[in-house]
Legacy VTK file of the C-alpha trace (Angstrom):
# vtk DataFile Version 3.0
C-alpha trace
ASCII
DATASET POLYDATA
POINTS 295 float
-8.171 -4.920 29.611
-4.653 -3.708 28.690
-2.928 -4.325 25.092
-0.674 -6.384 26.641
-2.675 -8.259 29.360
-5.224 -8.822 26.067
-1.774 -10.361 24.590
-0.956 -12.390 27.136
-4.823 -13.872 27.964
-4.939 -14.267 24.005
-1.904 -16.749 23.953
-3.073 -18.201 26.862
-6.317 -19.465 25.339
-4.623 -20.285 21.912
-2.114 -22.361 23.274
-4.694 -24.459 25.279
-6.972 -24.851 22.115
-3.846 -26.231 19.737
-2.521 -27.730 22.387
1.214 -29.373 20.779
-0.365 -29.557 17.303
1.065 -26.231 16.547
3.688 -23.598 18.019
2.451 -20.269 18.776
5.122 -17.230 17.786
4.954 -13.462 18.052
6.842 -11.545 14.807
7.236 -8.256 14.536
6.683 -7.155 11.002
8.122 -4.719 9.310
5.735 -2.125 7.700
6.001 1.056 5.420
7.595 4.059 6.902
9.464 1.978 9.520
5.737 0.516 11.412
6.162 -2.416 12.770
2.603 -4.302 13.555
2.682 -7.669 15.964
1.283 -10.799 14.772
0.886 -14.092 15.893
1.952 -17.233 13.602
0.664 -20.544 13.965
2.767 -23.025 12.389
2.872 -27.063 12.210
6.191 -28.629 12.239
7.464 -29.142 8.929
5.908 -26.254 7.419
7.507 -23.711 5.016
4.897 -21.010 5.207
2.522 -20.076 7.633
-0.741 -17.187 7.214
0.385 -13.887 9.356
-2.514 -12.787 11.793
-2.388 -9.025 13.370
-3.658 -8.979 17.041
-4.124 -4.958 17.213
-7.158 -5.447 14.799
-8.273 -7.802 17.552
-7.665 -6.244 20.665
-10.111 -3.442 18.985
-12.336 -6.066 18.800
-12.015 -6.887 22.195
-12.449 -3.525 23.183
-16.054 -3.525 21.826
-17.513 -6.130 23.506
-16.066 -9.119 22.033
-15.522 -12.065 24.477
-12.098 -14.122 23.573
-13.350 -17.017 22.851
-14.700 -15.562 19.819
-11.892 -14.173 19.288
-9.892 -17.192 19.756
-12.509 -19.001 17.068
-12.359 -16.377 14.949
-8.473 -16.534 15.007
-8.149 -19.974 14.065
-11.061 -20.228 11.490
-8.820 -17.557 9.543
-5.728 -19.152 10.095
-7.044 -22.529 8.814
-8.940 -19.912 5.480
-5.817 -18.349 5.072
-3.427 -21.713 5.237
-5.553 -22.869 2.168
-5.174 -20.119 0.246
-1.253 -19.822 1.448
-0.940 -24.080 0.036
-2.346 -22.994 -2.953
-0.570 -19.393 -3.978
3.006 -20.943 -3.117
3.767 -22.410 -6.349
2.657 -19.934 -8.299
5.126 -17.740 -6.465
8.009 -19.425 -6.227
8.114 -20.441 -10.049
8.790 -16.819 -11.721
6.952 -17.954 -15.251
4.158 -17.802 -13.335
5.278 -15.059 -10.662
5.972 -12.718 -13.519
2.119 -11.747 -14.505
1.668 -10.787 -10.999
4.219 -8.449 -10.003
4.472 -4.743 -9.603
5.509 -1.561 -8.511
4.686 1.360 -5.723
6.002 4.421 -4.780
7.351 4.491 -0.937
9.182 7.582 0.771
13.116 6.958 0.299
14.549 8.698 3.420
11.706 7.128 5.653
11.977 3.744 5.002
16.104 3.435 4.361
16.785 0.043 6.551
13.864 -1.607 5.077
15.503 -1.190 1.479
18.444 -2.867 2.355
16.883 -5.568 1.995
14.454 -5.115 -1.026
15.056 -4.206 -5.260
14.436 -0.991 -5.429
14.734 1.744 -7.858
15.563 5.356 -6.325
12.664 8.122 -7.468
12.951 12.050 -6.486
13.154 11.392 -2.774
10.768 8.384 -3.383
11.386 4.651 -4.069
9.867 2.596 -6.863
9.601 -1.091 -4.878
8.100 -3.912 -5.925
5.219 -6.450 -5.015
3.365 -9.900 -5.682
-0.231 -9.200 -6.077
-3.352 -12.723 -5.367
-5.094 -12.292 -7.992
-7.531 -15.157 -7.387
-9.426 -16.407 -4.481
-10.866 -15.288 -1.213
-8.188 -13.114 -0.507
-7.451 -11.411 -3.641
-5.774 -8.523 -3.966
-3.438 -9.321 -0.839
0.687 -8.243 -1.797
3.850 -9.685 -0.819
6.838 -7.322 -0.666
9.562 -8.689 -3.226
12.692 -9.119 -1.081
16.630 -9.378 -2.247
15.593 -13.154 -1.602
12.780 -13.461 -3.835
15.078 -12.422 -7.115
18.223 -14.610 -6.110
15.394 -17.850 -6.009
13.994 -16.625 -8.811
17.253 -16.787 -10.689
16.591 -13.079 -12.227
18.114 -9.073 -11.992
16.473 -6.028 -11.010
15.964 -4.689 -14.238
13.924 -8.061 -15.431
11.440 -7.506 -12.418
11.087 -3.866 -13.269
10.414 -4.714 -16.486
7.258 -7.026 -15.341
6.460 -4.953 -13.409
5.916 -2.029 -15.797
4.235 -3.414 -18.108
1.780 -5.034 -15.541
0.743 -2.360 -13.145
-0.121 -0.291 -16.243
-1.803 -2.330 -17.549
-3.618 -4.345 -14.965
-4.197 -0.976 -12.715
-5.663 1.540 -15.196
-5.108 4.741 -13.885
-7.937 7.045 -13.366
-8.385 11.162 -13.531
-11.051 12.815 -11.714
-11.429 15.944 -10.395
-11.895 16.732 -6.580
-15.568 17.079 -6.784
-16.061 13.981 -8.453
-14.230 11.852 -5.882
-16.058 13.371 -3.151
-19.072 12.508 -4.863
-18.484 8.883 -5.496
-17.683 9.144 -1.389
-21.167 10.266 -0.709
-22.669 8.202 -3.036
-23.754 10.522 -5.534
-25.054 13.449 -3.884
-23.405 16.701 -5.353
-21.021 18.671 -2.759
-19.245 22.195 -3.169
-15.449 22.733 -2.529
-15.233 25.538 -0.881
-12.554 27.543 -3.015
-12.651 30.366 -5.884
-15.067 29.886 -9.012
-13.282 27.807 -11.847
-10.619 26.471 -8.918
-10.270 22.662 -8.972
-8.297 20.259 -7.415
-7.695 16.490 -9.050
-7.438 13.240 -8.108
-4.847 10.456 -9.704
-4.480 7.157 -8.464
-5.787 3.505 -9.846
-9.328 1.910 -10.706
-9.096 0.013 -7.252
-7.420 3.242 -5.377
-4.919 0.982 -3.159
-1.538 2.125 -4.413
-2.438 4.591 -6.817
0.226 6.723 -6.235
2.226 4.591 -9.005
-0.043 5.941 -11.573
2.548 8.813 -11.667
5.301 6.665 -13.357
2.412 5.128 -15.936
3.615 5.587 -19.264
2.552 9.564 -20.692
0.158 9.900 -18.344
1.676 13.170 -16.612
2.066 14.405 -20.322
-1.675 13.887 -21.475
-3.014 15.345 -17.970
-1.002 18.038 -19.303
-1.975 18.570 -22.624
-5.807 18.022 -20.639
-5.216 21.186 -18.146
-3.469 22.871 -20.776
-0.786 24.138 -17.638
1.777 23.071 -15.374
1.052 21.504 -12.424
2.082 20.828 -8.525
1.710 17.103 -7.202
0.484 16.727 -4.126
1.867 13.198 -2.791
-1.687 13.093 -0.266
-0.416 9.021 0.445
0.543 5.782 -1.491
-2.552 5.782 -2.559
-3.260 8.561 -4.748
-1.986 12.213 -5.514
-3.642 15.646 -5.462
-2.735 17.548 -9.085
-2.950 21.343 -8.958
-2.869 23.055 -11.928
-0.303 26.498 -11.460
-2.540 29.713 -12.015
-1.024 31.204 -9.307
-3.778 30.426 -6.624
-1.042 28.516 -4.724
2.032 29.091 -3.633
4.474 26.281 -3.542
4.933 27.307 0.130
1.254 26.966 0.582
0.718 23.413 -0.839
3.755 22.126 1.103
1.994 23.219 4.081
-1.355 21.843 3.330
0.523 18.404 2.285
1.968 18.410 6.250
-0.900 19.199 7.803
-2.777 16.227 5.781
-0.500 13.925 6.724
-0.019 14.585 10.558
-3.981 14.812 11.165
-5.695 12.475 8.581
-2.944 10.192 7.059
-1.957 6.565 8.393
1.735 6.862 9.450
2.359 3.254 6.690
0.383 5.406 4.510
2.286 8.814 4.180
4.331 9.203 0.970
6.036 12.282 1.293
6.451 15.904 2.791
7.253 17.323 -0.408
5.496 18.833 -3.099
6.383 17.649 -6.881
5.827 20.342 -10.180
4.813 18.580 -13.717
6.833 21.010 -16.446
4.839 20.535 -19.786
8.208 22.225 -21.670
10.410 19.958 -19.930
8.176 16.839 -20.202
9.625 15.716 -16.463
8.201 16.044 -12.775
10.887 17.530 -10.545
10.877 18.591 -7.015
LINES 1 296
295 0 1 2 3 4 5 6 7 8 9 10 11 12 13 14 15 16 17 18 19 20 21 22 23 24 25 26 27 28 29 30 31 32 33 34 35 36 37 38 39 40 41 42 43 44 45 46 47 48 49 50 51 52 53 54 55 56 57 58 59 60 61 62 63 64 65 66 67 68 69 70 71 72 73 74 75 76 77 78 79 80 81 82 83 84 85 86 87 88 89 90 91 92 93 94 95 96 97 98 99 100 101 102 103 104 105 106 107 108 109 110 111 112 113 114 115 116 117 118 119 120 121 122 123 124 125 126 127 128 129 130 131 132 133 134 135 136 137 138 139 140 141 142 143 144 145 146 147 148 149 150 151 152 153 154 155 156 157 158 159 160 161 162 163 164 165 166 167 168 169 170 171 172 173 174 175 176 177 178 179 180 181 182 183 184 185 186 187 188 189 190 191 192 193 194 195 196 197 198 199 200 201 202 203 204 205 206 207 208 209 210 211 212 213 214 215 216 217 218 219 220 221 222 223 224 225 226 227 228 229 230 231 232 233 234 235 236 237 238 239 240 241 242 243 244 245 246 247 248 249 250 251 252 253 254 255 256 257 258 259 260 261 262 263 264 265 266 267 268 269 270 271 272 273 274 275 276 277 278 279 280 281 282 283 284 285 286 287 288 289 290 291 292 293 294
């Protein structure tokens, strides 16, 4: 069954199950880097907010053999579970005195998100944009995020500076950074088995992210982190924007040229990183004397 056929059958099945109790609508949800995902919304009359359920994941389940009735059952169950969480969390989100401890920042690409940036508060940084999100910190959907829009600032009665100050405080404190060699990261991923990384003896790459390894490229902006890393490495270093989740740091030992590293970033972006997770095609350079990250 093709995607459009699946979507039509899913709509028909859901409408039959919910009847007139809820309205069923389809939305294009804007994600990072101009990616749009189709999502279902089931909403009762007078409900202010309703969960968003992405269709593509269920199409993939159907292609693997899951029957339509089971998919509909799962969607209705997920909708109800999410609704309980949303109802519980909306008051905390609407009241900024409660929300201020749950706002964070992340890094996205500036030029790839110009349309979205007209709707959200941001701070430009190099070829990137610092944007803000609200993070659920308890319940079944702990870790789920809500992008902060300009309309949220108006409703909260705050300006961008206040949001930035709170986000800076929360992000580095609640999502502490991790700095490991590539070998250590791969050892963790392979369950503790040591893996050899191809390359010359003594040549090391490092991974900078946060403890959750989610939206961890923001650690580039943590106070004094790059300065501290420069002291540890005793060298200037290149920063490769691996994705919105992490960066790879390469000491400037003469092993690689900037052009070689840019080629590496482009190849990885095009072959291994989902479009919505690409951070940049540039390579940055940290100068210890200037204590600055530059293009």
